[in-house]
C-alpha positions as CSV (number, residue, x, y, z in Angstrom):
1,M,7.6,20.3,5.0
2,K,9.0,16.8,5.1
3,N,7.2,13.9,2.5
4,L,6.8,9.9,3.5
5,A,6.4,7.1,1.4
6,V,5.1,3.8,3.0
7,I,5.7,0.4,1.4
8,N,3.6,-2.5,2.4
9,S,5.7,-5.4,1.8
10,S,4.1,-8.1,4.4
11,A,1.1,-10.8,3.9
12,P,-2.0,-9.1,5.2
13,Y,-3.0,-11.0,8.1
14,G,0.4,-12.2,9.2
15,N,0.9,-9.1,12.0
16,S,-0.2,-5.7,12.2
17,G,1.9,-4.1,9.8
18,F,-1.0,-3.0,7.5
19,R,-3.0,-1.6,9.5
20,E,-0.2,0.5,11.5
21,S,0.9,1.8,7.6
22,I,-2.7,3.3,7.1
23,D,-2.6,4.4,10.3
24,L,0.5,6.7,9.9
25,L,-0.3,7.2,6.4
26,L,-3.7,9.1,7.3
27,A,-2.1,10.6,10.4
28,N,0.6,12.1,8.2
29,A,-2.1,13.0,5.5
30,S,-4.6,14.7,7.9
31,Y,-1.7,17.5,8.5
32,D,-1.3,17.7,4.8
33,R,2.1,16.1,4.8
34,P,2.7,14.6,1.1
35,V,2.6,10.8,1.4
36,A,2.4,7.9,-1.0
37,L,1.8,4.4,-0.8
38,F,3.7,1.3,-1.8
39,F,2.8,-2.3,-2.3
40,C,5.4,-4.7,-3.0
41,G,6.3,-8.4,-2.4
42,D,3.8,-10.1,-0.4
43,G,1.9,-6.8,0.5
44,L,0.2,-7.0,-2.9
45,Y,-2.0,-9.8,-1.4
46,Q,-3.5,-7.1,0.8
47,L,-5.3,-5.7,-2.0
48,V,-6.6,-8.8,-3.5
49,A,-10.6,-8.6,-3.8
50,N,-13.0,-11.5,-2.2
51,Q,-10.7,-12.1,1.4
52,N,-12.3,-14.1,3.9
53,P,-10.6,-13.2,7.1
54,D,-13.6,-14.5,9.4
55,A,-12.0,-17.7,8.4
56,I,-9.2,-17.2,10.4
57,N,-11.1,-14.9,12.9
58,A,-9.4,-11.6,11.6
59,K,-10.7,-8.2,10.7
60,D,-11.5,-7.4,7.2
61,I,-8.3,-5.0,6.5
62,T,-9.7,-3.6,3.3
63,K,-11.7,-1.9,4.4
64,M,-9.5,1.1,6.0
65,L,-8.1,1.5,2.2
66,G,-11.2,3.5,1.8
67,L,-10.3,6.1,3.3
68,L,-7.2,7.2,1.2
69,E,-10.1,8.8,-1.1
70,L,-11.2,10.7,2.0
71,Y,-7.9,12.1,2.6
72,D,-7.4,12.8,-0.7
73,I,-4.2,10.4,-1.3
74,E,-3.7,9.6,-4.7
75,D,-0.3,8.4,-5.2
76,V,-0.6,4.4,-5.1
77,Y,2.3,2.6,-6.6
78,F,2.2,-1.4,-7.1
79,C,5.9,-2.8,-7.8
80,Q,5.7,-4.6,-11.7
81,H,7.9,-7.4,-11.2
82,S,6.4,-8.3,-7.4
83,L,2.6,-8.3,-9.7
84,Q,4.6,-10.5,-12.0
85,Q,5.9,-13.5,-9.2
86,R,2.7,-13.2,-7.7
87,N,0.6,-13.8,-11.3
88,L,-1.4,-10.7,-10.5
89,A,-2.7,-7.6,-12.5
90,A,-2.9,-4.3,-11.1
91,S,-6.0,-4.1,-12.8
92,S,-7.5,-6.8,-10.6
93,L,-6.8,-4.8,-7.2
94,I,-9.3,-3.2,-4.9
95,I,-7.6,-0.3,-5.5
96,A,-5.9,1.6,-8.4
97,G,-2.7,2.8,-8.5
98,S,0.2,3.0,-10.8
99,E,2.6,-0.4,-11.9
100,L,6.3,0.5,-11.9
101,T,9.3,-0.9,-13.2
102,A,12.1,-1.6,-10.7
103,E,14.3,1.3,-12.1
104,A,10.8,3.6,-11.5
105,W,9.9,1.8,-8.5
106,F,13.6,3.0,-7.1
107,E,13.1,6.6,-9.2
108,Q,10.0,7.5,-7.4
109,L,11.1,6.1,-4.0
110,S,13.8,8.7,-4.5
111,Q,11.6,11.4,-4.4
112,F,10.6,10.9,-0.8
113,D,12.5,12.7,2.5
114,Q,11.0,9.7,4.6
115,V,10.3,5.8,3.8
116,V,8.8,3.4,6.1
117,N,8.7,-0.2,5.4
118,F,6.1,-2.6,6.8
């Protein structure tokens, strides 16, 4: 069975990419397909605590992240360079994951048969 990597690289509320990426990830995980979730660029802002989506009449998308544990999705990765550029620490994000250097990031992605970027 082919494995799937999903990359979130866009800001949380400008489009439906985050919701679609999580839907894709959960659908594939429900069929026991090996999956992993990667965050880089502005996609890291999807994981910042204490967001206030009500201020822009949006739904709180971070609640969907609670489903990762339910579907046994444990492979979550953060781009170290993106974290540094945005002055974020992996420990301050609302889900746990592994921080990867650029070299490790591409090495990890190369292990997947399919990669989808949102």
